[in-house]
Structures are given as C-alpha cells and as structure tokens.
C-alpha positions in Angstrom: -92.3 -33.9 -59.4 -91.4 -30.6 -58.0 -90.4 -27.8 -60.1 -89.1 -24.2 -59.2 -87.6 -21.3 -61.4 -85.9 -18.2 -60.4 -85.9 -14.8 -62.9 -82.9 -12.6 -63.1 -83.0 -9.2 -64.8 -80.3 -7.4 -66.6 -79.6 -5.0 -69.3 -77.0 -4.9 -72.3 -75.7 -4.9 -75.5 -75.2 -6.8 -79.0 -75.8 -6.8 -82.1 -76.1 -9.9 -84.3 -72.9 -10.4 -86.7 -74.1 -12.9 -90.4 -76.8 -11.0 -91.0 -77.5 -7.7 -93.9 -76.3 -4.9 -92.4 -79.8 -3.4 -93.5 -81.4 -5.7 -90.8 -81.9 -3.9 -87.2 -80.5 -6.6 -85.5 -76.5 -6.0 -87.6 -76.9 -2.3 -85.3 -75.8 -2.1 -81.9 -79.0 -2.1 -79.9 -79.7 -3.0 -76.2 -82.5 -5.3 -74.2 -83.6 -5.3 -70.9 -83.0 -9.3 -70.5 -85.0 -11.5 -68.4 -83.4 -14.9 -67.2 -85.7 -17.4 -66.0 -84.1 -20.9 -64.7 -86.1 -24.4 -63.9 -85.2 -26.9 -61.9 -86.8 -30.2 -60.8 -86.6 -32.8 -58.3 -89.1 -36.3 -57.3 -87.6 -35.2 -54.2 -87.4 -32.6 -51.4 -84.7 -31.5 -49.4 -84.9 -32.0 -45.7 -86.5 -28.3 -45.6 -88.9 -29.6 -48.2 -87.1 -27.4 -51.0 -86.1 -28.4 -54.6 -83.3 -26.1 -53.5 -82.9 -23.3 -51.0 -83.7 -20.1 -53.8 -80.5 -18.7 -52.2 -78.4 -21.8 -53.1 -79.2 -20.1 -56.8 -77.8 -16.7 -56.1 -74.1 -16.8 -57.5 -76.5 -17.4 -61.2 -77.2 -14.3 -60.2 -74.1 -12.3 -59.6 -72.3 -13.9 -62.4 -75.1 -12.6 -64.6 -74.6 -9.4 -62.4 -71.1 -9.1 -63.0 -70.3 -10.3 -66.3 -73.6 -9.9 -68.0 -74.8 -6.5 -67.3 -74.3 -3.3 -69.0 -72.1 -5.3 -70.9 -71.6 -4.9 -74.6 -72.1 -9.4 -75.1 -70.2 -9.5 -78.0 -67.2 -8.3 -75.6 -68.4 -11.5 -73.6 -69.2 -14.2 -75.4 -67.6 -16.3 -77.8 -70.5 -17.2 -79.8 -72.8 -14.9 -81.4 -75.0 -13.1 -79.0 -78.5 -14.3 -79.7 -80.5 -15.0 -76.9 -80.9 -18.8 -77.8 -77.1 -18.8 -77.1 -77.0 -17.3 -74.0 -79.3 -19.4 -72.7 -76.8 -22.2 -73.6 -74.1 -19.9 -72.0 -76.3 -19.6 -69.0 -77.1 -22.8 -68.5 -73.3 -24.2 -69.7 -72.4 -21.8 -66.3 -74.2 -23.2 -64.2 -74.2 -26.9 -64.5 -70.7 -26.0 -64.0 -70.3 -23.9 -61.3 -73.7 -24.8 -59.6 -75.3 -27.7 -60.6 -73.3 -30.6 -58.7 -73.9 -29.1 -55.0 -78.2 -28.6 -55.8 -80.7 -31.5 -55.6 -82.6 -30.0 -58.3 -82.0 -30.8 -62.1 -81.8 -27.9 -64.5 -84.8 -28.5 -66.6 -83.7 -25.4 -69.1 -83.3 -21.7 -68.8 -85.3 -19.5 -70.8 -83.9 -15.4 -71.9 -86.3 -13.3 -73.0 -84.9 -10.2 -74.7 -88.5 -8.1 -75.1 -92.0 -9.1 -73.3 -92.8 -10.9 -76.0 -90.4 -13.1 -77.2 -88.2 -15.4 -75.8 -85.7 -18.1 -76.3 -85.4 -21.5 -74.2 -82.5 -23.8 -73.6 -83.0 -27.4 -72.5 -80.2 -29.3 -71.4 -78.8 -33.2 -73.0 -80.4 -34.5 -70.1 -83.8 -33.2 -70.3 -83.8 -34.0 -74.0 -83.3 -37.0 -73.4 -86.3 -37.3 -71.3 -88.3 -35.7 -73.5 -87.7 -37.2 -76.4 
C-alpha cells in the first residue's frame, strides 16, 4: 500500500455557536489553519505516483479562494468547528477531484494550532478500518 499527503495552509476567522458566552471560542477569533489530505493506493500510476501532487492543486485553489481570510461562519452552513471543516473539505474533494484520481481519500486533517487537530475519515475508509 502506498500513501501520500499534501498540506495546505490558510488564515480565517470564526466563532462557534451554541457555546456559553463566556467560552472564548464563542467570540470571533482567528486561526492559522493547516489542512492535510491523505490518499492511498495499492497500485501506482505509470509514472510511479499514487497521484501527482499537482493534481491536488484545485483543492488548494478552493481553499485559497473560498476560505482564506474569510469569516468561516459566512462560508460554511455548519458550525465551523475543525471537525466539520474537515468533513466539508473531504466532501468537496470527493465531488470535484476523486473521480479523476488513482488514490483513494483516507482522510482530511484540520489543525487550528500546532497542538490540536481534528480529522474526518470518509465512509469508505471507516468501513475498511471497522
């Protein structure tokens, strides 16, 4: 089995709904987000790749145009937690890039800080690991 990962970064603000008003995350604040997408495949392309990293550029473009320096509360329908942001990005990847790639999405990890992250594993991955 072969596995690759690509990291993207962006800056954004948000606040989390449904928290007590004294909770610091209920107030608008920002993060330097780090997004890591992981793909795997049992076979390589003729070039010897799981996939060419350049084929993941559209995800970086989406992040740059839709999320970077934005208020995530105005972009996402869900409460903009790292968990739900990871799912949002995995869903975007599955709709826009996955059909044309060799590798299968393993997961999307979103870090708000250097010390904490949340990860979303698509249903196909959960079935394999369960």
